TORPA-132151 format. One line per field, with one value per atom (N, C-alpha, C, O, CB): atom name; x, y, z. Coordinates in steps of 0.1 Angstrom, whole numbers, plus 5000, padded with zeros to 4 digits. Glycine has a CB too. Example, Ala and Ser with C-alpha at 12.3 -4.5 7.8 and 13.67 -1.06 7.14 Angstrom:
REM residues 2
atom c(N,CA,C,O,CB,N,CA,C,O,CB)
c1 c(5132,5123,5132,5142,5113,5128,5137,5129,5134,5141)
c2 c(4943,4955,4967,4967,4955,4978,4989,5000,5011,4994)
c3 c(5078,5078,5078,5085,5090,5071,5071,5079,5080,5057)
REM end
This chain:
REM residues 80
atom c(N,CA,C,O,CB,N,CA,C,O,CB,N,CA,C,O,CB,N,CA,C,O,CB,N,CA,C,O,CB,N,CA,C,O,CB,N,CA,C,O,CB,N,CA,C,O,CB,N,CA,C,O,CB,N,CA,C,O,CB,N,CA,C,O,CB,N,CA,C,O,CB,N,CA,C,O,CB,N,CA,C,O,CB,N,CA,C,O,CB,N,CA,C,O,CB,N,CA,C,O,CB,N,CA,C,O,CB,N,CA,C,O,CB,N,CA,C,O,CB,N,CA,C,O,CB,N,CA,C,O,CB,N,CA,C,O,CB,N,CA,C,O,CB,N,CA,C,O,CB,N,CA,C,O,CB,N,CA,C,O,CB,N,CA,C,O,CB,N,CA,C,O,CB,N,CA,C,O,CB,N,CA,C,O,CB,N,CA,C,O,CB,N,CA,C,O,CB,N,CA,C,O,CB,N,CA,C,O,CB,N,CA,C,O,CB,N,CA,C,O,CB,N,CA,C,O,CB,N,CA,C,O,CB,N,CA,C,O,CB,N,CA,C,O,CB,N,CA,C,O,CB,N,CA,C,O,CB,N,CA,C,O,CB,N,CA,C,O,CB,N,CA,C,O,CB,N,CA,C,O,CB,N,CA,C,O,CB,N,CA,C,O,CB,N,CA,C,O,CB,N,CA,C,O,CB,N,CA,C,O,CB,N,CA,C,O,CB,N,CA,C,O,CB,N,CA,C,O,CB,N,CA,C,O,CB,N,CA,C,O,CB,N,CA,C,O,CB,N,CA,C,O,CB,N,CA,C,O,CB,N,CA,C,O,CB,N,CA,C,O,CB,N,CA,C,O,CB,N,CA,C,O,CB,N,CA,C,O,CB,N,CA,C,O,CB,N,CA,C,O,CB,N,CA,C,O,CB,N,CA,C,O,CB,N,CA,C,O,CB,N,CA,C,O,CB,N,CA,C,O,CB,N,CA,C,O,CB,N,CA,C,O,CB,N,CA,C,O,CB,N,CA,C,O,CB,N,CA,C,O,CB,N,CA,C,O,CB,N,CA,C,O,CB,N,CA,C,O,CB)
c1 c(6281,6272,6281,6278,6268,6291,6302,6305,6309,6319,6303,6303,6292,6293,6305,6286,6266,6266,6264,6250,6269,6271,6278,6272,6274,6289,6297,6295,6295,6302,6292,6279,6272,6274,6269,6262,6253,6257,6251,6248,6266,6275,6281,6278,6284,6288,6296,6283,6284,6306,6271,6264,6254,6249,6258,6256,6248,6253,6249,6245,6268,6277,6276,6271,6289,6279,6279,6264,6265,6282,6248,6240,6241,6240,6232,6245,6241,6251,6250,6236,6261,6274,6270,6275,6288,6261,6254,6246,6243,6244,6245,6232,6241,6237,6222,6254,6261,6267,6271,6272,6268,6273,6288,6293,6269,6291,6305,6314,6309,6309,6328,6336,6345,6353,6348,6345,6350,6338,6327,6356,6345,6338,6346,6358,6338,6341,6346,6338,6326,6341,6343,6334,6341,6353,6331,6335,6337,6341,6330,6327,6351,6350,6347,6351,6363,6338,6334,6344,6349,6314,6343,6348,6346,6334,6345,6353,6348,6342,6336,6330,6342,6336,6347,6354,6321,6347,6352,6350,6339,6350,6358,6359,6367,6377,6366,6360,6372,6380,6375,6367,6391,6398,6407,6417,6402,6403,6416,6424,6425,6414,6432,6447,6434,6424,6467,6443,6436,6432,6435,6423,6425,6420,6432,6443,6416,6424,6435,6429,6417,6437,6432,6430,6437,6448,6436,6429,6431,6428,6416,6421,6440,6434,6430,6437,6447,6420,6416,6418,6411,6405,6433,6435,6444,6445,6426,6456,6470,6467,6476,6479,6452,6454,6449,6452,6448,6442,6440,6448,6460,6437,6440,6446,6442,6431,6449,6446,6441,6450,6462,6443,6439,6443,6440,6428,6440,6448,6449,6449,6459,6456,6440,6441,6446,6437,6427,6454,6456,6462,6473,6462,6450,6455,6461,6453,6444,6476,6484,6477,6468,6489,6480,6473,6456,6448,6472,6453,6436,6439,6450,6425,6433,6430,6426,6429,6422,6419,6416,6420,6422,6400,6420,6424,6411,6402,6438,6412,6400,6409,6420,6390,6401,6405,6397,6385,6406,6401,6391,6398,6410,6384,6387,6394,6393,6383,6392,6402,6408,6400,6392,6420,6407,6408,6406,6406,6422,6403,6401,6394,6382,6412,6396,6386,6393,6400,6375,6390,6391,6382,6369,6397,6390,6381,6388,6399,6385,6377,6385,6381,6370,6378,6390,6387,6394,6403,6391,6385,6393,6390,6381,6384,6403,6407,6401,6400,6423,6398,6392,6400,6411,6387,6402,6414,6411,6401,6416,6426,6430,6431,6434,6448)
c2 c(5810,5802,5787,5776,5809,5790,5776,5771,5759,5779,5781,5778,5767,5757,5786,5775,5767,5751,5740,5781,5754,5740,5733,5723,5738,5733,5729,5720,5708,5741,5729,5725,5718,5705,5737,5722,5711,5696,5687,5715,5695,5684,5677,5665,5686,5681,5676,5670,5659,5691,5683,5674,5660,5652,5682,5660,5648,5635,5624,5649,5639,5625,5623,5613,5623,5632,5628,5621,5610,5643,5629,5618,5603,5593,5622,5603,5590,5583,5572,5586,5587,5577,5574,5564,5585,5583,5582,5566,5561,5596,5561,5549,5536,5525,5550,5539,5523,5521,5530,5521,5507,5502,5500,5500,5493,5497,5493,5506,5517,5483,5505,5519,5517,5527,5523,5505,5502,5506,5501,5489,5516,5522,5518,5518,5539,5515,5505,5513,5510,5485,5523,5526,5522,5524,5543,5515,5510,5521,5528,5502,5530,5540,5535,5526,5549,5546,5546,5558,5568,5551,5551,5562,5574,5575,5559,5586,5603,5606,5616,5604,5598,5606,5606,5596,5601,5620,5624,5620,5621,5635,5616,5611,5621,5626,5593,5622,5629,5620,5609,5639,5621,5614,5621,5628,5606,5616,5621,5612,5600,5631,5619,5603,5590,5588,5613,5587,5567,5563,5551,5563,5567,5563,5554,5558,5579,5542,5534,5534,5537,5517,5533,5534,5514,5511,5550,5508,5494,5492,5492,5485,5492,5490,5475,5464,5496,5477,5463,5454,5444,5465,5460,5456,5462,5469,5460,5462,5463,5477,5485,5446,5481,5490,5503,5514,5487,5499,5512,5523,5522,5512,5537,5547,5557,5560,5550,5564,5572,5584,5584,5564,5599,5609,5618,5621,5613,5621,5632,5645,5651,5630,5653,5666,5671,5671,5671,5673,5680,5690,5692,5675,5700,5714,5720,5721,5722,5723,5730,5734,5741,5741,5731,5735,5728,5731,5757,5717,5712,5697,5693,5711,5690,5682,5669,5658,5686,5670,5661,5666,5677,5658,5652,5654,5648,5642,5651,5653,5651,5641,5643,5664,5628,5615,5615,5620,5600,5611,5601,5593,5593,5609,5581,5571,5574,5580,5560,5572,5570,5562,5563,5565,5550,5536,5527,5532,5532,5514,5502,5502,5506,5498,5498,5498,5495,5486,5487,5505,5506,5507,5505,5513,5512,5507,5518,5522,5485,5521,5532,5527,5529,5550,5522,5518,5527,5535,5505,5525,5533,5523,5522,5551,5515,5506,5510,5522,5505,5500,5504,5509,5503,5492,5520,5523,5515,5511,5537,5512,5503,5511,5505,5496)
c3 c(4512,4505,4506,4510,4488,4501,4503,4518,4520,4495,4530,4538,4549,4556,4537,4545,4547,4538,4543,4534,4527,4522,4527,4532,4512,4528,4536,4550,4552,4539,4557,4572,4565,4565,4580,4560,4555,4554,4561,4543,4548,4546,4554,4557,4539,4559,4573,4584,4590,4581,4586,4593,4591,4599,4596,4574,4570,4571,4575,4558,4565,4576,4585,4589,4579,4595,4609,4613,4618,4619,4610,4610,4607,4614,4603,4590,4590,4592,4588,4579,4597,4606,4620,4626,4609,4626,4638,4636,4646,4640,4627,4626,4626,4626,4609,4627,4623,4634,4641,4610,4638,4648,4656,4667,4646,4641,4642,4641,4639,4629,4644,4643,4628,4625,4659,4619,4610,4598,4597,4612,4590,4579,4564,4565,4582,4554,4542,4532,4531,4543,4526,4507,4498,4499,4501,4487,4477,4470,4470,4472,4462,4450,4436,4428,4449,4436,4417,4411,4415,4412,4401,4390,4390,4389,4380,4391,4384,4402,4404,4365,4413,4420,4433,4436,4423,4439,4449,4466,4472,4447,4470,4487,4492,4488,4490,4507,4516,4523,4524,4527,4529,4535,4543,4539,4528,4560,4567,4573,4571,4578,4583,4588,4596,4603,4610,4590,4595,4586,4584,4605,4578,4563,4554,4552,4554,4550,4540,4527,4527,4543,4517,4507,4499,4500,4504,4495,4494,4479,4474,4504,4472,4456,4452,4452,4443,4450,4444,4432,4427,4443,4427,4410,4411,4422,4396,4403,4400,4390,4388,4392,4384,4376,4386,4383,4363,4396,4400,4401,4402,4409,4399,4399,4406,4403,4389,4414,4426,4424,4425,4442,4421,4421,4433,4434,4410,4442,4451,4452,4448,4456,4458,4462,4479,4487,4458,4480,4495,4496,4494,4504,4502,4506,4520,4529,4504,4522,4530,4542,4540,4524,4552,4568,4569,4578,4570,4557,4559,4564,4560,4542,4571,4578,4571,4577,4586,4560,4552,4535,4531,4556,4524,4516,4509,4514,4516,4490,4485,4476,4471,4479,4474,4464,4454,4456,4470,4444,4432,4425,4422,4422,4420,4411,4402,4399,4411,4392,4381,4371,4362,4384,4377,4368,4377,4388,4360,4376,4383,4394,4391,4387,4408,4415,4431,4433,4409,4439,4453,4461,4459,4456,4472,4486,4499,4502,4492,4504,4514,4529,4533,4512,4537,4552,4558,4555,4558,4572,4586,4599,4608,4590,4596,4607,4621,4624,4608,4629,4644,4652,4649,4653,4662,4668,4680,4684,4670,4686,4697,4713,4723,4693)
REM end
């Protein structure tokens, strides 16, 4: 069941991402929500008070982060 949910979620993000024309993605984080990040993603703190919780599982290519306080943005700069 969990595998089905993860596959559905991945396909949903793929379909949503295909509609965008630029390769630079920017996500404004909200407190308490979890976000998946991978290599190349950059978290930009919007204030000195920004606190982020990171969960990384060994041998996984992505990590899960959540904003605890303050504000922050996740970006993925364009590849050169």
